[in-house]
N, C-alpha and C positions, 0 to 999 in steps of 0.2 A: 504494500500500500504506500503510495507516494503522497505524503502530507508534509507541509511546512507550516511552522507557527511563528508569527511575529507578534509583538505587542506594541500597541499605540494607544496612548491616553488611557491606560489601565484596561484595555480590551485585548483579549487574545484573538488574533485573526488567523484562522486555520484555512490554508489554501489546499484544496484537493486537486492534485495534478494527475488524476486518472480521467480517462474519457468515459469510463463506465464504472458506476458505483452500484454493485450488485451484491446479492446475498452472500456469495463466498467470501467477500472481503469485509463484511459488516462487523464481524467480531473484532477485527483489528481496528477498524474505524471507530466503533463505539468505545472500545477500550482506550484509544488515544484521547478522544474527547472527554470521556468519563474521568480519565486521569487528570486532565486539566481542571475540570470542575472540582474533583477531590483535592487537588493541589492548591485550590484557592482562586482559580480563575473563574469568576462568576459571570462575567460579561464576555460573550463570545460572538464572533462573526465567522460564519463558515462560507467561504468563497467557492462557489460551485461553477465558476465560469468555464472551466475546461470539461465539465461533466455533461455529456450529451445523452446519457441513458441511465435510468434508475428503474428498479422494480418496486413492487408493493412492499417488500421487506425493508427496502431502503427508506421508504416513506414512514413506515412504522418505527424504524430506528431513529429517524430525525424527530419524530413526535416524542419518543422516549427521552432523547437527549434534551429536547425542549423542556419536558417535565422535570428532568434532573436539574437543569439550570434554574428553573423557576423555583423548585423546592429549596435550592441553595440560596435563594434570594437574589438571583441574577437574571440574566436575559440571554436568549440565543436568537440570533438573526441570520438569515440567509441572504446572499447576494450573488449576482451574476448568473441567475437561474436561466438556463437555455429553454427554448420553447417546448421541446419534448418533455423536459423535466417539469416545467410549469404545468403542462397538460396532465401529467401523472398526479401532481399535487391537487389540481382541480378535480380530477376524476375521483379521488379518494376523499375529498373534502378537507384535506390537510391545510389548504391555503387559508381556511377560516381560523386556524390555530397558529400556524407558523407565520412569522413575520418575514416577508420577502421584500428585498429592495433591489433596485436596478443595478446599483453599483456599491462598491465598498465604502465610499465616502458617506453615502446616505445611511447605510447600515451602521456605520460607526457612530454617526451623529445620533441615530435612534437609540443605540445601546448606551450612550453616555449618560 
């Protein structure tokens, strides 16, 4: 799993550099984000700009990570969501819960 994490204004910015974020890699993905939350990073932005394909398990994983961040008193935001990924979020109703922003700057501002 290719992830990189930067911090800006107290926000952990996780960049997913995979084109597909699917079930087989979700354990590693969820573990990495969960470790950030457990380590004290309460405000997170996940940049999905390179991700062109997700499955329903990925949507469930994102929802679970959102709940974890919320329970820790933080916030989780998504940015750079491609059209196919956005469609999956809409089909599952996840866009009603997950906060999605067009770009990283907007997501950071919202999470601040």
